[in-house]
C-alpha positions as a printed Julia matrix, in Angstrom:
670×3 Matrix{Float64}:
  34.07   11.08   45.85
  36.96   12.28   43.85
  37.87    8.72   42.75
  34.28    7.74   41.97
  33.81   10.06   38.88
  37.04    8.84   37.17
  36.03    5.23   37.69
  32.59    5.99   36.26
  34.18    7.79   33.37
  36.61    4.93   32.64
  33.68    2.46   32.69
  31.74    4.59   30.26
  34.74    5.05   27.87
  35.73    1.38   28.01
  32.2     0.06   27.61
  32.32   -3.24   25.72
  29.79   -5.3    23.83
  29.86   -8.65   22.14
  31.22   -8.65   18.57
  27.95   -9.71   16.99
  26.1    -6.91   18.76
  28.78   -4.42   17.77
  28.47   -5.4    14.18
  24.62   -5.01   14.48
  24.97   -1.55   16.04
  27.43   -0.44   13.3
  25.04   -1.6    10.61
  22.06    0.03   12.25
  23.85    3.37   12.57
  25.3     3.07    9.09
  21.82    2.47    7.57
  20.45    5.81    8.89
  21.91    7.73    5.92
  20.51    5.59    3.19
  17.02    5.63    4.82
  16.77    9.38    3.9
  16.72    8.83    0.13
  13.55   10.28   -1.63
  10.46    8.32   -2.15
   7.53    8.55   -4.48
   5.6    11.11   -2.29
   6.28   13.93    0.18
   6.75   12.74    3.74
   6.78   14.32    7.14
   9.46   14.27    9.72
   7.53   11.62   11.6
   7.27    9.44    8.46
  11.05    9.78    8.1
  11.55    8.85   11.78
   9.45    5.72   11.26
  11.55    4.71    8.13
  14.81    5.34    9.85
  13.81    3.44   12.99
  12.48    0.37   11.16
  15.38    0.17    8.77
  17.99    0.63   11.54
  16.25   -2.0    13.71
  15.97   -4.42   10.92
  19.58   -4.01    9.98
  20.56   -4.51   13.55
  18.71   -7.73   13.97
  19.78   -9.21   10.57
  23.38   -8.31   11.01
  23.54   -9.7    14.56
  22.14  -12.98   13.33
  24.64  -13.14   10.48
  27.56  -12.05   12.64
  26.76  -14.79   15.28
  27.21  -17.41   12.71
  30.41  -15.78   11.25
  31.9   -15.4    14.79
  31.08  -19.04   15.73
  32.8   -20.3    12.63
  35.89  -18.01   13.23
  36.22  -19.21   16.9
  35.96  -22.92   15.79
  38.61  -22.5    13.07
  40.97  -20.39   15.12
  41.3   -22.95   18.01
  42.62  -20.25   20.23
  41.01  -17.27   21.96
  44.11  -15.32   21.45
  43.75  -15.56   17.65
  39.95  -15.16   17.76
  39.95  -11.47   16.81
  42.14  -11.94   13.72
  40.16  -15.0    12.75
  36.85  -13.2    13.06
  38.19  -10.25   10.96
  39.38  -12.76    8.3
  36.01  -14.61    8.43
  34.13  -11.37    7.91
  36.2   -10.54    4.86
  35.56  -13.96    3.59
  31.76  -13.59    4.13
  31.79  -10.19    2.41
  33.72  -11.71   -0.54
  31.4   -14.77   -0.73
  28.38  -12.33   -0.76
  29.97  -10.43   -3.63
  30.41  -13.72   -5.57
  26.76  -14.68   -4.98
  25.64  -11.1    -6.16
  27.7   -11.62   -9.38
  26.62  -15.2    -9.98
  22.92  -14.46   -9.42
  22.78  -10.99  -10.97
  19.3    -9.73  -11.8
  17.96  -10.66  -15.13
  14.47  -10.14  -16.75
  11.75  -12.56  -15.82
  13.73  -14.12  -13.01
  12.07  -16.16  -10.18
  11.85  -14.83   -6.67
  13.9   -17.72   -5.49
  16.81  -16.41   -7.5
  16.22  -12.84   -6.2
  16.15  -14.31   -2.66
  19.61  -15.91   -3.11
  21.01  -12.58   -4.34
  19.46  -10.83   -1.36
  21.13  -13.35    0.9
  24.48  -12.43   -0.78
  23.64   -8.75   -0.05
  23.2    -9.65    3.62
  26.54  -11.44    3.65
  28.29   -8.38    2.32
  26.49   -6.11    4.81
  27.2    -8.41    7.74
  30.73   -9.13    6.61
  31.7    -5.5     6.01
  30.05   -4.42    9.29
  31.94   -7.19   11.2
  35.26   -6.43    9.44
  34.97   -2.72   10.15
  34.05   -3.4    13.81
  36.73   -5.75   14.58
  39.3    -3.98   12.4
  38.64   -0.62   13.99
  38.5    -2.04   17.47
  41.7    -4.02   16.91
  43.5    -0.85   15.87
  42.19    1.05   18.92
  43.1    -1.66   21.28
  46.71   -1.96   19.81
  47.14    1.76   20.43
  45.81    1.56   23.93
  47.29   -1.75   24.91
  43.88   -3.36   25.72
  43.69   -7.2    25.27
  40.06   -7.97   25.64
  39.06  -10.89   23.35
  35.61  -11.36   21.74
  34.32   -7.92   22.81
  34.33   -4.5    21.1
  34.44   -0.96   22.4
  30.97    0.47   21.97
  32.3     4.08   21.21
  34.54    2.86   18.44
  31.59    1.1    16.89
  29.39    4.16   17.15
  32.11    6.33   15.64
  32.6     4.01   12.61
  28.89    3.64   12.18
  28.41    7.43   12.32
  31.1     7.97    9.71
  29.61    5.3     7.3
  26.1     6.63    7.72
  27.12   10.24    7.22
  29.14    9.36    4.09
  26.12    7.56    2.57
  23.81   10.34    3.6
  25.86   13.07    2.05
  26.44   10.99   -1.08
  22.71   10.51   -1.32
  22.03   14.26   -1.0
  24.71   15.06   -3.57
  23.06   12.68   -6.0
  19.68   14.31   -5.49
  21.15   17.78   -5.87
  22.96   16.8    -9.0
  19.66   15.54  -10.63
  17.96   18.82   -9.67
  20.78   20.83  -11.31
  20.18   18.92  -14.48
  16.6    19.92  -14.4
  15.48   16.43  -13.33
  14.05   17.24   -9.85
  12.71   14.45   -7.73
   9.01   13.97   -7.0
   7.29   17.1    -5.49
   8.04   17.43   -1.8
   5.71   20.27   -0.84
   6.43   21.86    2.54
   8.39   18.79    3.52
  11.17   18.92    1.03
  13.46   16.02    1.02
  16.5    18.25    2.06
  14.76   20.05    4.94
  13.01   16.85    6.01
  16.25   15.05    6.69
  16.62   16.88    9.97
  17.8    16.21   13.5
  14.26   15.59   14.78
  13.84   12.76   12.33
  17.12   11.23   13.33
  16.31   11.59   17.0
  12.83   10.13   16.75
  14.2     7.37   14.44
  16.76    6.55   17.1
  14.03    6.18   19.68
  11.89    3.98   17.46
  15.01    1.88   16.53
  15.93    1.6    20.21
  12.44    0.53   21.14
  12.33   -2.19   18.46
  15.74   -3.37   19.42
  14.82   -3.43   23.1
  11.68   -5.46   22.25
  13.87   -7.94   20.32
  16.23   -8.28   23.23
  13.24   -8.71   25.55
  12.05  -11.55   23.38
  15.45  -13.21   23.6
  15.51  -12.83   27.39
  11.95  -14.42   27.47
  13.15  -17.18   25.23
  16.09  -17.92   27.65
  13.64  -18.18   30.52
  11.35  -20.53   28.56
  14.41  -22.58   27.65
  15.29  -23.04   31.3
  11.66  -24.1    31.85
  12.06  -26.75   29.0
  15.32  -28.05   30.49
  13.65  -28.41   33.93
  10.56  -30.07   32.52
  12.23  -32.29   29.95
  16.04  -32.68   30.54
  16.34  -34.83   27.48
  15.46  -31.86   25.25
  18.32  -29.71   26.73
  20.22  -29.49   23.44
  17.16  -28.11   21.74
  15.88  -25.99   24.67
  16.8   -22.52   23.25
  15.16  -23.34   20.0
  12.09  -24.52   21.88
  12.07  -21.48   24.04
  12.26  -19.29   20.92
   9.31  -21.19   19.47
   7.21  -20.9    22.57
   7.72  -17.2    22.86
   7.19  -16.51   19.16
   4.03  -18.56   19.3
   2.76  -16.49   22.18
   3.68  -13.3    20.37
   1.98  -14.54   17.22
  -1.17  -15.5    19.14
  -1.26  -12.06   20.78
  -0.82  -10.5    17.28
  -3.63  -12.69   15.95
  -6.02  -11.69   18.69
  -5.02   -7.99   18.26
  -5.67   -8.18   14.56
  -9.03   -9.8    15.03
 -10.03   -7.0    17.36
  -8.79   -4.42   14.87
 -10.8    -6.12   12.2
 -13.89   -6.16   14.4
 -13.6    -2.4    15.13
 -13.09   -1.64   11.47
 -16.1    -3.74   10.39
 -18.18   -1.9    12.97
 -16.97    1.4    11.52
 -17.96    0.19    8.05
 -21.55   -0.4     9.21
 -21.9     2.54   11.51
 -24.87    4.76   11.11
 -24.0     8.29    9.78
 -26.52   10.97   10.71
 -26.1    12.55    7.28
 -27.51    9.38    5.7
 -29.65    8.0     8.52
 -32.92    7.93    6.46
 -33.7     5.93    3.29
 -33.7     7.97    0.02
 -37.01    9.23   -1.17
 -36.14    8.78   -4.81
 -37.73    5.87   -6.57
 -34.73    5.47   -8.91
 -32.22    4.16   -6.34
 -31.9     1.18   -4.19
 -33.26    1.71   -0.59
 -36.02    3.97   -2.05
 -39.7     3.19   -2.31
 -40.3    -0.39   -3.34
 -36.6    -1.36   -3.16
 -35.78   -5.14   -2.97
 -32.67   -4.36   -0.96
 -33.11   -3.96    2.79
 -31.88   -0.45    3.9
 -30.52   -1.89    7.11
 -27.91   -3.88    5.1
 -26.4    -1.03    3.12
 -23.63   -0.06    5.51
 -21.9     3.3     5.55
 -20.69    3.31    1.94
 -23.88    1.99    0.45
 -25.87    4.7     2.16
 -23.54    7.37    0.83
 -23.78    5.94   -2.65
 -27.47    5.92   -3.12
 -28.11    9.14   -1.07
 -25.75   11.18   -3.35
 -27.47   10.3    -6.6
 -27.92   13.31   -8.93
 -31.33   14.34  -10.29
 -32.28   15.29  -13.83
 -32.47   18.98  -12.82
 -28.97   18.98  -11.34
 -27.57   17.36  -14.41
 -29.24   19.9   -16.68
 -28.04   22.83  -14.61
 -24.35   21.7   -14.95
 -24.29   20.4   -18.63
 -27.07   22.47  -20.23
 -28.45   19.39  -21.84
 -32.21   18.97  -22.38
 -34.25   15.82  -21.98
 -32.21   14.58  -18.96
 -33.34   11.78  -16.78
 -32.98   10.82  -13.12
 -30.18    8.3   -13.13
 -30.59    4.8   -11.53
 -28.32    3.62   -8.77
 -28.34    0.08   -7.42
 -26.43   -1.08   -4.43
 -26.3    -4.53   -2.8
 -24.52   -4.75    0.48
 -22.41   -7.61    1.82
 -25.19   -8.44    4.27
 -27.88   -8.21    1.72
 -27.61  -11.94    0.73
 -25.54  -14.96    1.83
 -23.72  -15.91   -1.27
 -22.27  -14.24   -4.37
 -24.81  -15.72   -6.67
 -27.68  -14.49   -4.46
 -26.11  -10.93   -4.34
 -25.72  -10.91   -8.15
 -29.32  -12.11   -8.63
 -30.66   -9.45   -6.16
 -28.65   -6.77   -8.11
 -30.07   -7.93  -11.48
 -33.7    -8.14  -10.09
 -33.23   -4.56   -8.66
 -32.03   -3.3   -11.97
 -34.95   -4.84  -13.74
 -37.33   -3.36  -11.34
 -36.02    0.1   -11.78
 -36.05   -0.12  -15.55
 -32.31   -0.2   -16.05
 -32.46   -2.09  -19.37
 -34.45    0.69  -20.92
 -31.33    3.08  -20.4
 -28.61    3.63  -22.94
 -25.81    2.82  -20.54
 -25.31    0.34  -17.66
 -22.15    1.01  -15.59
 -20.85   -1.44  -13.07
 -18.55   -0.03  -10.39
 -16.33   -2.44   -8.62
 -16.01   -0.91   -5.18
 -12.89   -0.69   -2.85
 -12.55   -2.74    0.34
 -15.1    -0.8     2.46
 -17.66   -0.87   -0.33
 -16.67    2.67   -1.35
 -17.61    3.71   -4.83
 -15.91    6.8    -6.13
 -18.99    9.14   -6.36
 -17.08   11.54   -8.64
 -16.77    8.74  -11.13
 -20.43    7.84  -10.78
 -21.56   11.43  -11.08
 -19.45   12.1   -14.13
 -21.02    9.18  -15.92
 -24.45   10.58  -14.94
 -23.54   14.03  -16.18
 -22.2    12.86  -19.53
 -25.03   10.52  -20.24
 -27.67   13.03  -19.28
 -28.88   10.69  -16.59
 -29.58    7.93  -19.12
 -27.58    5.39  -17.18
 -28.04    2.77  -14.46
 -25.09    2.26  -12.17
 -24.59   -0.81   -9.93
 -22.18   -1.89   -7.23
 -21.96   -4.97   -4.99
 -20.07   -4.82   -1.66
 -17.66   -7.59   -0.74
 -16.13   -6.22    2.45
 -16.51   -3.55    5.15
 -12.87   -3.14    5.97
 -10.33   -0.84    4.32
  -8.67   -2.17    1.14
  -5.29   -3.01    2.77
  -7.17   -5.23    5.31
  -9.57   -6.7     2.68
  -7.03   -8.7     0.61
  -8.6   -11.88    2.09
 -11.83  -10.83    0.53
 -10.54  -10.81   -3.02
 -12.0   -14.25   -3.69
 -15.46  -13.04   -2.56
 -15.04   -9.93   -4.72
 -14.1   -12.1    -7.74
 -17.2   -14.36   -7.1
 -19.44  -11.32   -6.83
 -18.12   -9.65  -10.0
 -18.07  -12.79  -12.06
 -21.59  -13.83  -11.02
 -23.0   -10.33  -11.76
 -21.13   -9.79  -15.04
 -22.01  -13.23  -16.31
 -25.7   -12.72  -15.45
 -25.52   -9.34  -17.08
 -24.02  -10.73  -20.25
 -26.8   -13.32  -20.58
 -29.41  -10.6   -20.23
 -27.77   -8.43  -22.78
 -27.38  -11.22  -25.27
 -31.1   -11.98  -24.93
 -31.95   -8.45  -26.02
 -32.23   -7.13  -29.52
 -29.0    -5.43  -30.54
 -30.8    -2.01  -31.29
 -32.22   -1.98  -27.71
 -29.13   -3.37  -25.93
 -27.52   -0.85  -23.51
 -23.8    -0.31  -23.47
 -22.03   -1.97  -20.54
 -19.27    0.01  -18.96
 -16.92   -1.2   -16.18
 -15.13    0.86  -13.65
 -12.62   -0.19  -10.91
 -10.49    1.81   -8.48
  -7.67    0.45   -6.24
  -8.72   -2.83   -4.85
 -11.91   -2.57   -6.94
  -9.7    -2.7   -10.09
  -7.93   -5.83   -8.88
 -11.22   -7.46   -8.08
 -12.76   -6.57  -11.45
  -9.53   -7.64  -13.37
  -9.69  -11.07  -11.72
 -12.75  -11.81  -13.67
 -10.6   -11.78  -16.93
  -7.54  -13.51  -15.52
  -5.87  -15.7   -18.21
  -8.3   -14.23  -20.83
  -6.62  -10.86  -21.32
  -8.69   -8.43  -23.39
 -10.76  -11.2   -24.9
 -12.62  -11.52  -21.49
 -14.27   -8.22  -22.1
 -15.9    -9.6   -25.35
 -17.15  -12.74  -23.66
 -19.0   -10.65  -20.98
 -20.33   -8.05  -23.43
 -18.35   -5.23  -21.85
 -17.96   -2.37  -24.19
 -15.4    -0.18  -22.28
 -13.47   -0.36  -19.13
 -11.51    2.08  -16.92
  -9.19    0.84  -14.15
  -7.64    3.48  -11.82
  -4.79    2.87   -9.49
  -4.55   -0.88  -10.02
  -2.68   -2.53   -7.09
   0.59   -4.44   -7.84
  -1.09   -7.74   -6.83
  -3.31   -7.76   -9.86
  -2.15  -10.82  -11.78
  -4.14   -9.67  -14.79
  -2.19   -6.42  -15.14
   1.14   -8.08  -14.57
   0.4   -10.73  -17.23
  -0.44   -7.9   -19.73
   2.76   -5.96  -18.83
   4.74   -9.05  -19.16
   3.35  -10.22  -22.45
   1.15   -7.63  -24.15
   1.04   -9.56  -27.45
  -0.51  -12.66  -25.86
  -3.0   -10.78  -23.53
  -3.96   -8.05  -26.1
  -3.16   -9.2   -29.58
  -5.36   -6.37  -31.1
  -3.79   -3.69  -29.02
  -7.0    -2.64  -27.11
  -5.4    -2.01  -23.68
  -3.39    1.03  -22.82
  -1.83    2.32  -19.61
  -1.05    6.02  -19.05
  -0.22    8.28  -16.15
  -2.01   11.48  -17.23
  -4.47   12.85  -19.8
  -1.67   14.59  -21.62
   0.02   11.22  -22.05
  -3.26    9.82  -23.37
  -3.59   12.7   -25.92
   0.03   12.09  -26.96
  -0.89    8.59  -28.2
  -1.46    8.22  -31.98
  -5.2     8.86  -32.83
  -5.72    5.42  -34.21
  -4.29    3.9   -30.96
  -6.85    5.89  -28.9
  -9.72    4.88  -31.15
  -8.73    1.2   -30.93
  -8.52    1.25  -27.17
 -11.28   -0.38  -25.1
  -9.51   -0.84  -21.68
  -7.63    2.1   -20.07
  -5.47    1.72  -17.04
  -4.79    5.07  -15.42
  -1.74    4.66  -13.16
   0.17    7.73  -11.68
   3.87    7.41  -11.81
   4.18    8.37   -8.18
   1.34    6.09   -6.98
   2.93    3.54   -4.61
  -0.06    1.12   -4.67
   0.73   -0.27   -8.23
   4.41   -0.63   -7.14
   4.35   -2.14   -3.63
   4.62   -5.9    -3.57
   6.64   -8.74   -2.1
   9.3    -8.63   -4.94
  10.26   -5.08   -3.87
  11.85   -6.54   -0.76
  14.53   -8.41   -2.63
  14.31   -7.41   -6.23
  15.05   -4.11   -8.03
  11.93   -2.89   -9.85
  11.86   -1.81  -13.45
  10.51    1.63  -12.4
  13.83    2.26  -10.5
  15.97    1.64  -13.54
  18.71    4.02  -14.83
  17.78    7.61  -13.81
  17.65    8.93  -17.44
  15.14    6.3   -18.37
  12.71    6.78  -15.38
   9.13    8.01  -15.74
   8.53   11.68  -14.84
   7.16   11.01  -11.35
   9.95    8.69  -10.24
  12.65   10.41   -8.16
  16.05   10.3    -9.98
  18.02   10.45   -6.76
  16.44    7.14   -5.29
  18.48    4.01   -5.34
  16.95    0.59   -4.81
  18.09   -1.21   -1.59
  16.82   -4.52   -0.3
  14.19   -3.91    2.4
  14.87   -0.17    2.64
  13.02    0.69   -0.63
  10.0    -1.38    0.43
   9.77    0.4     3.83
   9.94    3.75    2.12
   7.25    2.8    -0.45
   5.0     1.43    2.28
   5.16    4.77    4.09
   4.42    6.41    0.66
   1.36    4.18    0.5
   0.11    5.5     3.83
   0.36    9.01    2.44
  -1.02    8.23   -1.09
  -4.6     9.18   -0.59
  -4.73   12.23    1.6
  -7.37   14.39    0.07
  -8.87   17.85    0.79
 -12.6    17.87    0.04
 -13.38   20.19   -2.86
  -9.77   20.49   -4.03
  -9.41   18.06   -6.98
  -5.8    16.82   -7.32
  -4.04   14.21   -9.46
  -1.15   12.96   -7.25
  -0.34    9.64   -5.72
  -3.46    7.5    -5.3
  -5.74   10.55   -5.69
  -7.3    10.43   -9.14
 -10.18   12.92   -8.66
  -8.78   15.59  -10.96
  -8.3    13.02  -13.79
 -11.81   11.36  -13.64
 -14.0    13.72  -15.85
 -11.61   13.63  -18.73
 -10.74    9.98  -18.56
 -14.33    8.87  -18.23
 -15.15   11.09  -21.14
 -12.33    9.5   -23.27
 -12.18    5.91  -21.97
 -15.97    5.42  -22.05
 -16.47    7.41  -25.28
 -19.09    9.61  -23.78
 -19.47   12.93  -25.76
 -19.03   16.28  -24.03
 -19.77   19.79  -25.37
 -17.44   22.73  -25.19
 -16.8    23.64  -21.54
 -18.78   20.76  -20.23
 -15.83   19.0   -18.53
 -14.8    22.18  -16.87
 -18.34   22.72  -15.53
 -18.46   19.08  -14.36
 -15.18   19.48  -12.47
 -16.45   22.53  -10.82
 -19.63   20.88   -9.84
 -17.84   17.76   -8.51
 -15.64   19.87   -6.28
 -18.56   21.85   -4.95
 -20.69   18.79   -4.34
 -17.75   17.03   -2.54
 -17.25   19.97   -0.26
 -21.03   20.34    0.46
 -21.28   16.66    1.37
 -18.2    16.77    3.51
 -19.7    19.72    5.42
 -22.99   17.91    5.83
 -21.17   14.81    7.18
 -19.14   17.06    9.51
 -22.36   18.74   10.78
 -23.85   15.23   11.28
 -20.84   14.06   13.23
 -21.28   17.1    15.59
 -24.85   15.94   16.27
 -23.84   12.29   16.11
 -24.37   10.99   19.69
 -27.96   12.25   19.91
 -28.81   11.38   16.36
 -27.5     7.79   16.48
 -29.22    7.08   19.77
 -32.49    8.26   18.45
 -32.11    6.19   15.24
 -31.24    3.05   17.24
 -34.16    3.6    19.7
 -36.51    3.84   16.6
 -35.07    0.6    15.39
 -35.38   -1.1    18.76
 -31.63   -1.59   19.15
 -29.34   -0.8    22.16
 -27.09    2.2    21.96
 -23.89    1.59   20.0
 -20.32    2.67   20.67
 -19.66    5.62   18.35
 -16.59    6.32   16.4
 -15.49    8.57   13.62
 -15.47    6.77   10.35
 -12.81    7.61    7.81
 -13.55   10.19    5.17
 -12.29    8.02    2.36
 -13.52    4.57    1.41
 -10.21    3.27    0.24
C-alpha cells in the first residue's frame, strides 16, 4: 500500500498528452481571460459561463486541428524522432510568423470582401495555433531538460495547464485594467446592473464554463471515436477505400449528427408553431367591436388568427379610452385589421383579404392608414398601435399581415413570404390611394420592428428612399432593424445613392433626434431608431471574421458601446449572440429604452416620425396609459393561464376538437 500511492502520484504528475492536444488545451485555457470582456448588455454568471465554455471549446478544436497539420509537417521535415521536438517548435514559430505576414498583407480595409476577411482570420488562427504550439513544446522542452525526461511527441499536461493559466490570467487582468482605465476617464462601459462586469467575472462562471467546455470537448472526442469505428467498418466492407476510410467515417458520423440535428430542429419548429397558434383564455372569444377583424361581419375567420392576431384585435382602444387619456373631443373607435398566415394560401390572397376587410370597415374614410409589419410570430407592438390611435384621436385604420408563427430568430426562412405579403399589400394600397381624390386620400404610415423592419424594408430594396414615393407611403418608422437588412446596409454604405434628398435618418435616442438641425428633421420621412447597445442590428456573419465599425477606436465609439471591449475573431460574435438572448427582457408596465426594448421611445418617436400632433402633457399621459394597459393585460393573461387547462378544454369541446397539449406561450412576440 505504501508503494501504491507514490506510483499513483507519479503517474498523475507525469501525465502526458499528444502535442496537438496539449496545444489545444493551452489555447482553450488561455482563451478564458479574453472571454470575460464586456459586451453590449449586462449578463449573468450563467451567461458568462456559456461564453467561456463555447469559446474555450472552439479554441481547443481549432487549435488541435491546426497543430495536427503543423506537427505532421515538422515530423516529415525532421526525418528523426529525436529531433521531432525541436522541429515542432520551429514549425510552430514559422506558422505564427506566416500568420503575422498574412495578417499584415490582408489588413482590414473599408468595403473589403468577406473572402479577404476570411484569409485574414486564417492568419489569426495560424498565429494562435503557432504560439500555442511553440509555448507548449518550448515550456515542456525546458521542463524535460531540467528533469531528464526524454519522451518524444508528447507533452506534460500540468506544464500545459500552468502555461495556459498564466496566459489566460494575464489577458484577463489586462482586460480588467483596460475597462477600469476607461471608467476612470469617465467613459464607463455599458450599464451592468446587478451583474457588473467586474463582479460577474467570478469563480462560479469559470467553473461552469470549464464544465461546459469539457462537455463540448468530450462530445468532440466522442465524435472522433465514433468516426474511427465507422472507418473500421468502411475498411472491412470496402478494403479498396482503406486510404479514405477515416474521411469516410467522419462523413458518416457527421451526416448522422446532421440528420439528428435536422429532426430535432423540425420538432422544435413544430412545437413553436403550436405555441404560436395556441388558444389563450384571455382572448378565447371573438371581439364584440364591429371596428376590428374577427368582430361582427368580419371577412377573416377567427380560427385563423393565432395567438398574436387575437391579442392585436382584442386590445383595440375605444373612443372613450382615447378621450380619457388625451382629452381630445370628437374621437372615434379606431379600426384594426389582421390577416393570419392561415387566412389565405398565397401572399396575393392575403393582401386582397386585408384590402377587402379595410374597405368593409370604412378605412378609406379615415385620415390615416397605418401598416404594421409584424415580427416572426405575427406580433405587432401594441404600444406602437395604441400610440398612433391616441395621437390621431382614433381617426386611423391599422393593418397587419402575418407571415410566420415562430419567433423571429427562427423565422428567417419566412422573409421571402413576408416580402411577398408586404409588397402585395402596399402595392394594392398604393393603387387604391392613387384612385382617390387627393383631398380625400388618407396618409399612409409604415411601422416595422425587429424582423418586421427587415421584411418591410425588403420591399424598397435597390430603390432607397424613392420606393416610399412609388408606394404612396408618407412616413415610416423602423425600430431595431436587424443586421441582415440589405436595404439598411446599402443606405449606410452609400447614403447619397440611396437617399439623395436626405430623407432618411438613424438615431439612437430622442435626445439625438432633437439634436439634429431643425431643417434636417423637417426633411426626414424615414426614421430608423437603433439603440447603440442593441445587438440585433450588429450580429451578422461578418462579425465572426471581421472587426465591425462600431468597435473602432474607443474615443470614437457611440455612447452605448463599451470602451473596454476588443474585437476578437469568433469571441466577439459569441458574446454578441448572448447579448441578443438578453436583448428583450421586459417587465410589464415598466417602460424602458435599453437593448432591443424600445417601449419607452415609442410615443415620442411616433409623434415625431409620423408628424402626429400632441398637446402639452399628452405624451406623458400616453406613456402612463401604455404602462398601465400593458400591466393590466399581462395580469389578465396570467389569470387566464392559471385557469388555462379547464378553459382550453371547454373551448376545444365547443369547437368539436380533441384536447390539445398545453404550453406556456412567451410573453413577447419577438
